[in-house]
N, C-alpha and C positions, 0 to 999 in steps of 0.2 A: 521676581512679581514685577508686572508691566505697570510702569506710572505713567498714567494719562493728565500729563499737566494741562491739557487742553480741553478736557470734561471736568467743571468746577464740582466741589463736593456739595453745593447747594444744588445742585442739577440733578446730580445722581442719587443724592440721599434726600431730595425734596425738601431742604431748609427745613428739617426737622429740630436741629441744634438750636434753641434758644437760651444761649449762656453769656456769661461776662465776653467770651470770645466773639460775641455777634458782629463787632466791627470788623476783626479780621475776616471772619467768614465772608462779610459782604463784599471786602477788598478784595478776597480770592473767588467769590464766587463767580465770576465770568470771565475767569483767567484764559485768555488764547494768546499765542505767540507764534513768533515766526523766527527762522535761522537768519544770524547775521554773525559777523566776524567778531572775537573777543575784544572788550575795551580794557583800557589801561585802568579808568577809574571805576570803582565798584556802582558808583551814581554821580550823576550830575545834576546840576539846577540850571532850569531854563525856562522858557516862556513856553504856554500854550500852543500846540501844533494848529498851523493855519487852517488845516481842513476841520477842527475840532468846532463844532456850533454851539454857540453859550446857552446854558439852561438855566431857568429860574427854578429855584427849590420850593417845592411845595408847602403848603401851610398846613400844619396838621390840627386837625377836628379835636374837639373836648375827648372824644372816642379814643382818639390816636394819644393824645396826651395822657390818658388816662390807663391807656395798656401800654404803654412804654415798657420796652425790654430792659430791666436792668437799670432802671431810672435815666433811659435815653428814647427820646423822640427822634426817629429817624426823616429828614424832610427831603431827603434825594439820593437816589442812587443812579449814577448817570455812567453808563457803557457806552463807548464809540469806538469801533474797530475798524480800521483800514486793513482790508484783506489784501492778498497779494503776495509777492515774491519777499518784500521786505515789511511784513505785517505789523503794526502797532496799533497796541490798546490804549485808548486814555480811558481811567478811571477817576471819578470825583463822587465822593462822599460829604453830606453834609447831614450833621446831628447835633442834637440839643440835650444839654444834662439837665434833669427834670429834679434831680437831688442828688444828694453826697456820692450815691451808688456811681450815678450818672456821669458825675465829674471825673470819677477814679477810671470809668470806662473810656470816657471820649479823648482824656488828656494822654492816653498811652496810644500811639500810633504803629502798626505794624504792616510793614508790607515785604511779603516773601518774594524772591527773583531768583532764577539760576545764573551765576555771572558765567558758567561755561558758553552760553549762545545768548544772553538776554542783556540790554543795555537797559537801565533805570534811570527816566528823568524828572524830577520832581519839579512842580511847577508853582503849586502855593500849599501854605499852612496859613489861615486865618483865623481869628477869634472873633466871633461879632457880637458884641456886648451893647444891648440897647441901641441897635442901629447903629454903632460905630464899629467899622472893620480895624482890627489890630493884628499886623502882619507878624507873623511869627517863624519865618522859613528861617530867614537871615539869623535869628538868636536861638533857635531850638537846638538841643541837645541831640545829635542825629549820631547813632552806632550802628555798626554793621554787625550781627550776630551770626555765628554759624550752631543754627539750630537742626539738628537732624530728629525731625519729629516721628521717623519710623526706626529709628534704632532699636525699640524694644522688639521688633519684628527682623532684626538683624537687617534693613535695609538702609544703605549708605547713598544719598543722593546728592550732595553736595549743596543744598538748597541753602541760602542766605536771606536771611531776614533784617530790613532798614527797621530799627526800632528810632521812634521820636517820642520822646516825653516832652512834654509842655508845661511850663510853669504859669502860674496866675491864671488858673480856670476855675470860673465860679459858677455854682447853680445858677442856671438860667443862660449860660453862654452858648454860642453856635462855634460849633467846630465845623471849619469848610475846608478840604485839602483835596488835590488834585496831582496826578503824577500820570507818566507814560510808561509803558513798556515797550521795549522794540526787541525784538527776535523770536526765531522759533526753532525748535530742535531741528538740526538738519536731515535726523533721520526719516522725517515725512517727507522728503525730497520736494520741498516748497508747496505743497497740496494743501488747502486749506481746509478745515472743520473745526467745530466747536459749538456750544450751548449757551445762552443768554437766559437768566430768570427774571421772570416778570411779574412775580409773586412770590411773600416769604412767609414765614410762620409769627411774623412780627408786624406791627403797622410801618407803612412806608407812606408818606404823604405823595411822592412823586417818583415814578420808575420810568426811567427814561432810556432806552436802548437804541443803538444805530449799527448799522454794516453796511459799509460801504465796498463793492465789488468792481474790480476791473470789468470793463464791458467786454473784452475778449475772453473771460474766464467764465466756466460755465460752473455756478453752485445750485445744489439743490435746497431748498429752504422749506423746512416743515415746522408747523406749529403743533405744541400738545397742550391740551387740557385747555385751550382758549380758541375762542372764535374772533380773537383783535386781528385785525389785519394791517399790515405796515403800508404808512404812506410812502410810494416810491416815485422818487424823480431820477433824472438824469443828467449829469454837468461833469465837468472837467475829464470825461473819460470814464466815469464811474456811475454804477447806479447805486443809488442811495436808498435803503431800506431802514426805517423810523416805524419803532413802537413806542407809543408814550401813555402811560397808564397813569390816572390820578385816582389815588386812594385805593389800590387794588384790595379786594377782600383778604381777609387774614384768615390761613388756613394751618389747623394744627393738626400734626400727625401722632397718634397715639404710641406709646410704647409697644413694642413688641409687633409692630406693623412689618411685613415682608419689605425685603430691600427693593425689590422690583415695583412695589408700590409707591407712585409720584404722584399727587395730584394737581402739583403746581403748576401755573402756567408757564411755559418758556418756548423759546424758538431755538431749533438745530438748523445746522448749514453742514453741507460737506460736498467736498470735489469729487469725493468716490462715486460714481454711478452706480453701482452695486458691490455686493460682497464679493463675487469674482475679482473686481479691482482690487479690494483690501487684501484679499490672498495673491494676486498676483505682486503686491507691494511686499508682503510678508515672504515671499519665496527665496529672494536673493540672502534674507536675515538668517533662515534656516537651510541653507546649503551646504550640503555634507561635502568635506574634502575628500577629493579623488584619491591621494595619497595620504598616510597616516606617519606620523612620527614615530619613533622606533618604540617609546614607552606604550602607547596604543595598539601599536601593531602587535606588540607581545601580548595585549590583554586579548585580542580578537582571537590570535592563535591559540591561545591557553583554552579559551571559551570554546572554541571550534573542538578542540582536542578531547575537552572533557563532556562536552556535551551533544551528544548524538542526533537530538531532535529539534527541531526547531523552537517548539514550546521551553524546552530545557535551556537553549542559547538565548530566549527573549529574557527567561527570569534571571539567569545569571549575569545578563546585561544591567537589568533593572538594578540587582541587588549590590553589584559592582558601584553603580553610580550614587544609589543611595545611602551605601554602607561608607563609602572611601571618599564620597566629596559632600562636605558639610554645607549647608547651607548660609549663604551670606551674599548678600548683593551690593555692588557696588554699581550703581545705577546713574552715573554722571553722565550729562549730554546724552549723545547717540545711545548710549549705554541703558538708557531708560527702557529701550524697545529693542535694541540690537543686541544679541548675544554675543559673547565674548567665544573666542576659537576655542574649538575641546582640547587641543592640546596644551593650551594656557589654562585651561579650568582644570586638566586632570593634572598637570603638573604643579600648581599652586592647593589643588585638595578643596576648593570652595567656590561656589557660584550660586546664583539666582534661578529660578523657576525654567529662565531663557537658556542659560548656561547649560545646566542640567539636561535639560530637555535635547539641546543640539548635540551634547555629548553621546547622551542615549542613542539619538537617532543615528549618528555618527557609526557606533558600535552595532546598531543593529541591522544597519544596511550594509556593512561590510561584513558581519555573518551572513548575507542572503536573506534578509528579513524585510519584507514591505513594511515602511512606518512613514509617518508624516507628523508635523506639528500641528497640534489642535488649541488653537486659541478660544478661551472661555471667561466668563466673567462671573466668578464665585458667589457675588452679591446678588448680581439683577437676574441671573440664570435665565429664567422662562421671559423675562422680562427685556431681554435682549432684542427681541423679535420687534419692539417697539422703536427700536434705534435705529438711527440713520446709518448707513454704511460708514463706517471710518475706523481708522487703526486704535484710536482710544477709547473704543468701547471693550476692550479686554484688561483684566487684571491678573491672569494668570494662563500659562502653557503648560500643557503636557503632551503626552505621545499617544498616538493610536497607529496600533499594529495589528497584522494580519495574519494570524497563525493558525494552522490546521483547520481550515476553512471557517474560521471567525474572528470577530473584529474585537481587541481588547485594547483597554483605555489604560495606561499604566501612568503613576505619576512619579517622577524619579524625585522630588522632594518629601515624598513620606516617608516616615522610618522605614528602615529595612523592612521588607516583606519578604518571609522565608516561605511562605504557603506554598502547598503546589497549585497547578493551573486551575484547578477545579475548585478551589477555596480562596482563590486571589481576589482581595477587596478592589473593585473598582468603584471610581467615584462618578458622581452623575450630577453634571451641572446643567444639564438641560439642553438648550443649542450650543452648536459649535461652530467655529469657523477652520475647514481642514486646509493646511497650508499646502495645496498640489494645483498642478495646472488643469485637473479636472474638475474643481471646484466651481460650482455655479450659485451657491447659497448656503446657508446655514444646515447643519446635519444635527439630527437629534444622538444623544450618546448611548443607543440601544445596545445592551451588553451580551457578549457571548455567552457567559456564564449568568446562574441566579445570584441576586443578592441576598445572602443568608444572615444578614445582620439582625442581631438582636439579644438578649440576655432571657437566660434562664436561670430559675432561683428554686431549689428545694430547701424548706424551712420546715425544723423538727422541734417541738416542744415537748419534752419529756415530763410529764405532769402525771406521772401512775403512781409516784408516793403522794399526791396531793398537791394543790394549787397553794397551799399554805406551807409547803415545803420549798427547797430550792430546787427548780425547775430546770434542767439542761435545754440551751438553746443552741441549735447549730445551724449555719447558713453554708448552704453550698451555692456559689453562682458561677454560671457558664456563660461566660460571653462569645459571642460571634463575629466576625466580619470586622467592619467599621468599630465596632463598639468595644471589639478584643483589642484591634490595634490601638484604640485610645487608651485602654486601660494598660498595654504593654508600654506606650510612652509614659503614660503616668508612672509606672514601675520602674521605668530607666532613671527617672528624675526625683525619686521621693523615698526616703529611708523607709523600711518596712515596718519600722516601729512606729512612725508618725503615721503611716497607713493606717496600722492598727489601732491608733490612738484616733483617727478620723473616723473610722467605721464604728468604734465603742461610742462616741459621742453621738452617731448619727441615729444609734438605737437607744441611747439613754434619752432622747425625747421621748419615748413612749414607757421605756421602763427605767427608772430613776437606780433601782437597786442592782443594775446590771453589770457584771465583772466578767474579764476574762478569764476564761478557764484552760484555753489551750493556745500556743502561738500560732498565729496567721499562716495558713499556707497557701503557697502560688503553685499550679501546674499551669504550665506553658506548652501546648502543643502548636507549635509554630505551622506546622505542616499542614494540619487542620484548620488551622487560624482561631484556636479557641484558647480562652484563658480561662483556667478555674480556679475558684477561690474557697477554703475553706474556713469557716470562722467558728470558733467554741464560745460559748459563754454561759455564767450561771445569773439565773434570775433571783434573788433571794427569797422574794415574798411577791408571788404575781397577784396573791388575791388581796382586795380591798374591800372596804366597809362601804355599803350603800348610803347613801344620803339619810334615809332615815334610820339606820342601823338597824334593820329587821332581815337583812341577808349579805352574803358575801358576794363579790363579783371579779371576775377574772377576764383580762380583754385579750383578745387577738388581734395584734395589728400587723397590718400588711403594708411596711415602710414604704417599698418600692412600689407597690402598686398604688399606693395612695399619694407618692410624689408625681407619679405620671398624671392622676386625677385632680391634681390641685388646678385651683381657681388662677386665670391671668390675673398681673397684678392690675391691669386697667380693663373694667367689663364693661363700661356704656361707653361705645365705642362708634365712629364713623369710618373708621379705616379696617379693612381686614386684621384679623389675627394670624400672625404666622405661627404654625405647627412644626415639631421637629419631624422630619418626614424621609425615609420611612423609619420608624419607632414602634418596636415589638419586645414586648416584655412579657413572660409567662411565670406564675409562682403556682408551686404545690406546697401548701402548708399541712402540715401531718401534726394531729395533738394526739399524745398519748395519756387517755385517763385513767383515772384511780377506780372509776365504776362506771357501770352503763348509763348511757345519757339518752335520753327521748330527743332523737333527730329524724325527720323528714327528709329522705334524700330530694334534692331539687336540682333543677338548672335555670339558670335565668341569665337572659341575653339582651343588652342594651344596643340598639343600632342606631346609630348618628350619622349623618354623611361625612362628619369628619373622624370618627373613632368607632371601634367596635369591642364591647367589653362583654367576656362571657363568664359565668360563675357557676361551678359544681359544686355541689355540698353532698356529701356520703359517708355512711359507717359500715366500717369493717370492724368488727369486735367491739374492743376498745378504743380503737384509732378513729378520730375524725379526721377526714381530709377534705381539704379546701382548695379548688383548683380554679386560679383566676387567669385571664388571659387578655391583655390589653395592646391594642395594635391602632396606629393612626392610618386612615385612609387617604389622606390628602395632605398638601404644605399648608393650608390656610381654612380659616372660618369667615366666610363673609361676615360683614356688619350686620346684615338684616339676619342672619343666622344665629346672632352671638346669645340672644335668649333660649333659643332651643339648644342648643350647646351647652351653655350653663345648667339648663335642668337637667339634661341627661349628666352630664357630669356629677351633679348633687346626687343623682338618682345612682350611680355607679359608685361612689363614695359611701353612699349609706349601707352599699353591700359589702364594701372593702373592710372586711373584718369580721370578728365572731366574739360573742359573750358569752360568759358563761354564769348563771346566777342560781345559787341554790338558798333555800330560806333556812338553813340551820340555825336556831334560836342561838343569837351573841350571848356570849358571857356579859354579865354587867361588871361594874366595879369591883364588889363586893364577892365575886365570884359566883354567885348564885346564877341561873339562866332564866331567861324571859320566859315568861308563861303563856299560854295562849291566850289570855285576856289582854296582856301586852300587846301582845302582835295583832290584836284584832283591829279591822279596818273600821272603827268607831263612827268618822262621818258617813261612809255608807252605809253603815249598820242602823245608824238613827234616820237616816232617808229612808231607809226600806220599812223601818218600824212606822214611820209619818205617811208614807205611801198605804200601809196596812191598813192604819187607823181610817185613812180617808176612805178609800175602797169599801170598808167595815160599814162607814157610815152612809156611802151609797147604797149598800146593799139591804141595810134595815130599811132605808126610802121606799126601794124597790118592793121588799118585803110588805110593808103597809100599803101597797098600790092594790086597791080592792074594787076592779072593774065588774060589772053584774053579768052573769052569764047568760047565753043565748036564749033567745025566748023559745018554750017550748022543745027542749031537747027529746029525741028519739029514746025512748027507754030501753031498745033493745041493744043498743049499742054502750052503755055503762059499764066502767071497769076497767082496770089495767090488762089488757090482752091484745092480741094479734099482734101489730107493727109497736104498738106501745111496750111490749115486752122488752124488742131490740132496742128500743129507744131508751129505756130504764139502764140497761147494759151499759150503753153510750155514756149517760149520765153518771153511771157509778165510775166509769173507768177515768173519765175527764179530771177530776179531784187529783186522784193518784197520779196521773201523768204531770200535771203541774206541780204536784207536791214532790215527785222524785228531780225533777228540773231544777230546783232551788237549792239544793246540795253542791250541784254541779256549778251553779253561779255563785256561790258561797265561797268556793275553792278559787275561781275566778278573781274573785274581789276582796281576797285575803290580801293584808298590807303588803307583802313582798311581790305578789303576782300582779295585784294592782299597780304599784308603783313601776314594775317593770313594763308594763304593757302604756300607761298612761303618762310617764315622766319624759319629757324630752331629752333625748341625748341618750337615751336606754337604746340597747341594741335590739329589742323588740318594740320600740316605740311608735305607734301610730296614731294620730289624732282623732280617728273613727272609732280607736276601742272605748275610748269613755263613752261615746254617744252611744253605742251598740250594747256594752254592758249594761247601761242605766236604762235603756229599752227595754232590753230582755228582762231585766228584773221588774220593772213595772207592769210588763206585758204577762209576766208569769204571775205577779199577786193579784193583780185584776182578775185575770182568768182562775185562778184557784178560788177567790172568794166568791164570783159570780157562780162558778161550777157548783160549789155548796149551797149556793141561794136555789139555782135550777133545781139540785136536788131535792131540798126542803119542799119547795113549792110542787113538784112534781109528786112525790108521796104523799102530800097534805091537799092532793087535787084539787089545788087552789086554781080560781079562775082566773087568776094573773098570770098563770104559768105561760100559758100559750104566747101571750103578749110579751113578756119579760125574755121568753126564749128567741123570739123573733126580732130581741134588741141585741142579744148577747151573741148569737150565731154570727150574722154579718159583722159585730164589731171583732169577732174573732178571726175573722177572713182579714179584716182590714189590718189588723195588727200584724198577722203573719205575712201580709205584702210587704208591711213597714220593715219587718224584721228581713226579709229577703232582700229588697233594696240595699240596707245597711251592710249586709253581709257581703252582698255583690260589690259594692264599694270597696269594702276591705279586701276582698279576696284580689283585687287588682293591684294591690300594693304592699302585700305581705306574701313574701315566699312561701308556698307550700300548702297556702289556704285557697281553695279555690271552690266555687259554686260549682255543682256538679250538675247534671240534666237530672239524676234522681231526686235531689234536694227539689227543683222546679217541679217536677211529676209529684211528688209527694203533695206539695202545696196546692197543685190545681185539684187532685184527687180529694183534698180535706176542703176546699172551696165547693167542691161539685156535692159533696155529701152535705155539708151546711144547707146548702141552696136545696138540696133533695128535700131535708127535714124541714126546712122553713114550709115549702110547699104542703107538706104532707099536715103540718100544723094548720095551715091555713085552710085547708079543704076538707080535712077529715071529719066525720061525722061522730067516729069514737072520741076524740079529742072534745068535740063540742059538747057530748053528753057525760065526759067523765069530770072534765074539769070547770064544775060548776059550784066549789064550796067557797063561802065569803070569809073575809079574816074578820068581819064585826059581828056581834051578837045578833038574836032575834032572827037568824038565816031559816028558809025552808029546810026540810030534810033532803037528803039527797035521793035521786032516782034509785030503785032498786037495781040491783046488777043484774044482768043476762050472761051467763056463764056459757063457754063452750063455743061460742060465733068467733068464726076467725073475721080478720079487721082487714077485709077487702076492700077494693073501691078506692084505695087511699093512693095508690101509686098507677100508673100507666099500664104497668105488667101485670097488676090485679083484675083488670076490667073484666075477665072470664069469669067471675063469682056469680052462683045461681042468682043470690039475692042482694043487691046493692045497698050500701049503708043509707 
C-alpha cells in the first residue's frame, strides 16, 4: 500500500468523520512534512517559530455552540506551513468543552508523527478558564505510543503518537495547544505538495491557513469548492499566502457517498507541473535490475522452459508472486513510496503492493514481456482527475502488461489467480499513471478482455406434493470473475460448516422452518474463474394462514434479488449515492406445483439510469418459472435522482417474488369446515343490498314520472313496429347482460379474492382494485335496475319512456367511460392486465349506438305516436294501431321511403 502522509484524511475523505476522534482528525487534517535527519529525542519543547504569525481564536455563535460535535466547540484551527527544503508545519487547535463528553474529548490530545524523518516540537498546552490562562505543558503527562493503525490491513509504518492527558479539565474550559512538525519524507526528493482543508463537517469559529513558499520555487496552487482567494504578500524571500475563513458553512456528507465526492472547500499545492513529472519521479523507484540473483534467475529460467507463449509466461509470473509472496508492508520512511529490491522481497517471501509489483515487473521484463508499474487510487478512482499532479495522490500500484496485442492489468496483491487469459479478472480503478518515459498524463484502464463478473442463481421449490407438505428447496449459485475470486477468498478463510450455517440463517429470514437436507457442495473451476455452490434444504411448511383465516398462502422469496433491490440506509440526500458497479445478478426460480395454476405469462422491465431489472413469468406444464435479472448501469445515483431511483427500486421489489393463494375452506377448531356463509364478504354484500334498495327507490320515482304525450300524434304510426322492434330486442337483452355480469363480480368480491386484491402487502394488492370493483358493482346494479324499468315502460307504452331512456342511455356512456379510466390506470401497474384496442373499440361502438337511439327517440314520429299512455287514471284512449307500415324516416339511411312519417 502507498501511504500519502502529505494528503490529509480530512481532505481526501471530505471531512465526513465526525466522531469522538475529531480532535485527532483536525490535528492531522493538514499534515504536510519534509525531509530532515533523525533526532535523538522523539520530541522537544520549544518556543513558537519566529515565522509564525499569531492568530486570535474565533468566537462561537449560539448556533455553533448548539451544534458542537461530541460536546466540543471548535474556536480555531490554524495551520501555517513553511515550504521548502526544510519544511515545517505549525498547527494550533483551540476548542472548548461544552459538557462532560466534551471534557473527555479535549482532555486527551494525540499528535501523530513519523520519527524516521520528522521532528516534533511542542510549543504550548494551556487551559483557559474564565479568562485566566493555566499553562499545562510543564506538568502534563506526555507519553510516546507506538500505534500501528493499519495493522489490520497488514501495514506496519512505524508511526508514533504523542499522547497528552490533561488533568483538572472542567466543563466550560478552553484547551489551546500548538506544535510544529519538521521534516519531509526523503522519497519525494525535496519537492513539495499537499492540501489544507478550509471547511469541516462540524462548526469551527475560525479556520486560518497559511502557506509560505520561497520565491525561487514554482508552486501551482488550486482551490476546490471555494472562491475564497488568498491574501498574498512577499517578504524575507518568501511568498506568503493566507486564507482566513470565519464561521465557514458546515457540510455533512451522507453515508454511502462515493469516495471521490468531496464538496468541502480546500486548497492544494504542488511543485510537480504535470503528471509526466510525477511519472519521471517514480521511474527510478520501479527500475528493474539488469542482473538477477540466482534464486530469481532460476524462476525466470523455469517459467521460460515450461511456458512457450507470452500469455502463459505472464500468468506464471503473476501466480508465482501471488502465491509465494504474502502481503505484508513494512512502510517506514522512504518505503512508504519506494519498493524494496526484488531479491529481498523474494527471499523473505513478503511485501506490499510496491514490492510485489516491482518483483512482478522484474520477472516479466526478464521473460521478454513489456510491462510497467501503474499507480492508481482505489478510493478516489475517477476523482483522481480533479487532483493536482503529485505522488501522494495514489494509494496502490499494480502492473500494466502488453501481451498478444492487448493490454492487461494484473494485480500481484490479489489471491492467486489460476484462470486462463480469457477469464482472468482485471480490476478497473479508472485513471492510472503509467510509470514510463512516454507517459504524458493519466491513462484509462481499458481492458483487453471483457469483464464477466456476476452471479447466476438457479432455485427450485419442489412443492409437487403440496405446499403444506415438506418442500425441497435447492439453490445452485454460479459466481464469475471478481465475484468468484471474492467467494474463493472467503472459502479459503472460512470453515465450510460455518459457511453452511451462515447460508442457512440467511434463508431463515424468509423461511423460519427451513433445515439443511444435504451438505453444502462447492465446485471450483479455476480455469474459467467460476465457483459453483450447491445447497439443499427442506422447508417444513411453506403454507401459512391468511390474516382473515379464509385462505392459505405460500410465498416465493427471491432473497438475492431482494438484497440487490434494498433501499440505501440514507435516502434523503444532498450527496450522491455510491453503487456497486459493475453488479450483475440473475436468478431462475422454478416452482413444481401440485396442480395446474392459472398464470398469464408476461414480462416486465424497469429501466432506471442507475439500474435495469427484467422479470419474466411463464408456465410449462405444472412448472412455474420466474426469471429475474438485475444489473447496475453506473457507479452512482445523483442526489437529484434519488426520488426516481427509490421509486423504481420499490417497483422492482414489488415484483421480486410470487405468492400463491388458494381459497380452500379452513378447518375450524372442532374439525368442521367453514361454510359458504362463513366465507361471504358480508360488508360488500350489505353494501350491494343498500345500493340495490337505493336504485330501486330511484326507479320507482322514475316510474311515477308522467309527462303528457305530444299534441295530435299521427295515428298512422301507432304501435311497436319498424325500428321499435329492434329497440325492443336491445331492451330485452340489457337486463340479461348486466345480470350475467353480477356472478363474476360476486366471485371477485368473495372474501378470499377481495382480501388478496385489496389487502396491503398481498402479492396481488393494488390500491385501485377496491375502487374499480365497487364502481363496477354500482354501475352494474344501477344499469340492471333501470334496464328493467325501461323494459316495463316500453311495453306499457308509457309517455315517460322516451324521456327516461334519454337519461339512462347517456348515463350508461358515462359509466362505461369511468370504468375504462379506472381499468386503464390499473393496467399500467398490474402485470398481465392490459387495456386492449378492442376494449376501446367496443366502448366507442356502444357510445355511438346509444347516441343513435337517442336521436331516434327524439325525432321518430312512431315514438311520438306510440308512447302516449299515462300513469294516472281518466286518460284518453290510445290511438288505433296501423299495422304493416315500415318505420322509415327515423335514420338518415331510411330517407328514401315513399311516405315519410
